[in-house]
C-alpha angles and dihedrals in degrees: 000000000000089000091054090049092053091045090051090054091048091050092046092051091047090051091048091049090051092048092053090046091053096044104108092184094068119104125237093037091152088072127072120269108250101190103172139261144217144075116354089209096046123156090199127051118189117204123190129178107255140328120276129214096282091046091051091050095048096032090229130112122248101003100133127073091304090053092050089054091047091051091048092050092048089054090051091058093044097257133118130217087247090061094062137044121240127197143137135237093238109046099203132056118261112226116274090008090280121162114277113260122240088250092053092048091049092050094053097035097090090054093051089049090056093044090055092047090054095048097042096197123190095224128024111205110202114205109209135347099291095062092037090054090052086072101020109035094178097043124112117215093218091054103035102036112124096019124121106228126183115222111180107301094346135082112217123202110187119205133174113266110264089236090059090047090053091055098051131043090207093052090044091056091049093044092051094046092050094043090054087057092057094097089055091049090050092050090049090050092051091047091051091047090054098258095303 
């Protein structure tokens, strides 16, 4: 029964990947499709903004310096990359690693919505303001970072983007402190969901 459930998720994600790949209306089609990876039965889903150069080259999310920091922080809280799922709002790299445009975010948004619905995580960790604003349009990363916020059926836990943390010792300290609270946020989420 559990095996069938996981297979259904795998098939649904494969179908979604193929649909994105075939969608000729999506922007940034000259770049590789970086769909996401990780555990199909994850409690924690990390969402960034868009792939960078290394991610485009390896067709995997968060594998550059930001990904190394993410992996290190996961180890510090007793988790592995394989325990979580990692993706981005925009599934292809914007040129020159620029921020994704509102139009690009809007184009990929329906696909992210479906990806989340398939995975059904307990906590969604948004990395940076773009992914945070997907769920919390009026939120400010400097104000709402590190807070567990319920949005409909989801629990959102905004964090600074690892790339921003790597650029600023002050942001790094905040990022690390909030990341270390992730297990507590996950426990709170499970408690509020009735132990699911």
